[in-house]
C-alpha positions in Angstrom: 190.3 -95.0 159.8 192.2 -95.5 156.5 191.5 -98.5 154.3 193.8 -99.9 151.7 191.9 -99.7 148.5 192.5 -99.8 144.7 191.2 -97.1 142.4 190.4 -97.7 138.8 189.9 -94.5 136.8 189.8 -93.4 133.2 193.0 -92.0 131.5 191.2 -88.6 131.4 190.4 -88.7 135.1 194.1 -89.7 135.9 195.3 -86.7 134.0 192.7 -84.3 135.6 193.0 -82.3 138.8 192.2 -84.0 142.1 188.7 -83.4 143.5 188.8 -80.6 146.1 187.9 -83.0 148.9 191.1 -85.0 148.2 193.4 -82.0 148.2 194.9 -82.3 151.6 198.6 -81.5 152.1 199.1 -84.7 154.1 197.4 -86.9 151.5 197.5 -86.4 147.8 198.5 -82.8 147.5 201.3 -80.7 149.0 202.0 -77.2 150.2 204.5 -74.8 148.6 205.9 -72.0 150.8 207.4 -68.6 150.4 209.7 -67.3 153.1 210.5 -63.9 154.5 213.5 -62.6 156.6 212.5 -61.6 160.1 214.8 -59.6 162.4 214.8 -60.8 166.0 216.5 -59.6 169.2 218.6 -61.9 171.3 220.8 -61.8 174.3 224.0 -63.7 175.1 226.6 -63.8 177.8 230.0 -62.4 176.8 233.2 -61.5 178.6 232.8 -58.3 180.5 236.4 -57.3 180.0 238.4 -57.5 176.7 241.5 -58.2 178.7 242.9 -60.6 181.4 244.7 -58.5 184.0 248.4 -58.0 183.2 251.2 -55.4 183.8 249.7 -53.5 180.8 246.6 -52.6 182.8 246.3 -49.9 185.4 245.7 -50.8 189.1 242.2 -49.5 188.8 241.5 -51.9 185.8 242.9 -54.8 187.7 240.9 -54.0 190.8 237.7 -53.6 188.8 238.3 -57.1 187.3 239.0 -58.6 190.7 235.9 -57.0 192.2 233.7 -58.6 189.5 235.6 -61.9 189.7 235.2 -61.9 193.5 239.0 -62.1 194.2 240.0 -60.5 197.5 242.7 -57.9 197.7 243.9 -55.1 199.9 243.6 -51.5 198.6 247.3 -51.1 199.5 248.4 -54.1 197.3 250.9 -53.2 194.6 250.1 -53.9 191.0 252.4 -57.0 191.1 250.6 -58.3 194.3 247.2 -57.8 192.7 248.3 -59.8 189.6 249.7 -62.5 191.8 246.4 -62.8 193.6 244.4 -62.9 190.4 246.7 -65.7 189.0 246.7 -67.8 192.2 243.0 -67.5 193.1 240.5 -69.7 191.3 237.7 -67.6 189.9 235.2 -67.3 187.0 235.8 -64.8 184.3 233.4 -61.9 184.7 230.5 -61.9 182.2 227.9 -59.5 181.1 224.7 -59.8 179.0 224.9 -58.4 175.5 222.0 -57.7 173.2 222.2 -58.5 169.5 220.0 -58.7 166.4 219.8 -61.7 164.1 217.7 -62.7 161.1 215.6 -65.9 160.6 213.5 -67.1 157.7 209.8 -67.7 158.5 207.0 -68.9 156.3 205.4 -66.0 154.6 202.7 -67.7 152.5 201.5 -71.3 152.2 199.8 -72.4 149.0 198.0 -75.8 148.7 198.8 -77.1 145.2 196.3 -78.5 142.8 197.9 -81.6 141.3 196.5 -84.1 138.9 196.1 -87.7 140.0 199.2 -88.5 137.9 201.3 -85.8 139.6 200.3 -87.2 143.0 201.4 -90.6 142.0 204.8 -89.7 140.5 205.8 -86.4 142.2 205.3 -87.5 145.7 204.7 -91.3 145.4 201.5 -90.9 147.3 199.7 -93.4 145.1 200.9 -96.8 144.2 202.5 -97.3 140.8 199.9 -97.2 138.0 198.9 -100.3 136.1 197.3 -99.7 132.8 194.7 -101.9 131.0 195.7 -103.2 127.6 193.9 -100.4 125.7 195.7 -97.8 127.9 192.3 -96.2 128.6 192.0 -97.1 132.3 194.6 -97.0 135.1 194.7 -98.9 138.5 196.4 -97.3 141.5 196.6 -98.3 145.1 195.8 -95.8 147.9 194.7 -95.5 151.5 191.3 -94.0 151.6 189.2 -92.9 154.7 186.3 -95.2 155.6 183.3 -94.0 157.6 180.4 -96.3 158.3 181.7 -98.8 155.8 181.8 -96.2 153.0 184.8 -94.7 151.2 183.7 -91.2 152.1 186.7 -89.4 150.5 185.5 -90.4 147.0 181.7 -90.2 147.5 180.3 -88.4 144.5 183.5 -88.3 142.5 182.7 -89.5 139.0 185.1 -91.5 136.8 186.6 -93.6 139.6 185.7 -96.9 141.0 187.1 -98.3 144.3 187.9 -101.9 145.0 189.1 -104.0 147.9 192.2 -106.2 147.4 190.0 -109.3 146.7 187.7 -107.3 144.3 190.6 -105.8 142.3 192.1 -109.3 141.8 188.8 -110.4 140.2 188.7 -107.2 138.1 192.2 -107.8 136.9 191.2 -111.3 135.5 189.1 -109.6 132.9 190.4 -109.6 129.4 191.0 -105.8 129.3 193.6 -106.1 132.0 195.5 -109.1 130.5 198.6 -108.4 128.5 199.2 -110.4 125.3 202.1 -112.3 127.0 199.9 -113.6 129.9 
């Protein structure tokens, strides 16, 4: 379960790389990919004949077309009679299966990036906008952290950061170091 939390960290920690336990492509880090071209085989239905029967075709060509289109005729029919039957008989255009090759791009390598906390906040917007203390030595960011048995397990053992609930961070923000001169 994810828990909305606020993280206060030092400026140095904010500019340092994420701890390895937080480098998850779906959380604070991201993947970069390289691609390769892969040739594949495919099949498709195409017209069997590169013509529709006409007077330019031989009787044998017209009959072959009619056989494949399942149009009845008599062997003694003239060329003109064959063409008349083709024109006046509803039929489907004869098709055949054709093989072809095509190229697609597929992922070749996947590299998990190693961003800083700052890059995670600004490059992907995965952290809330930073709020700095008046000395610009600490930064506060909002994030969803995993909770297990009431503990923020994703940041266990990570030095330089402190996690707060919403109520706790409001109290922390009341301290002098978080107040601007205009407040």
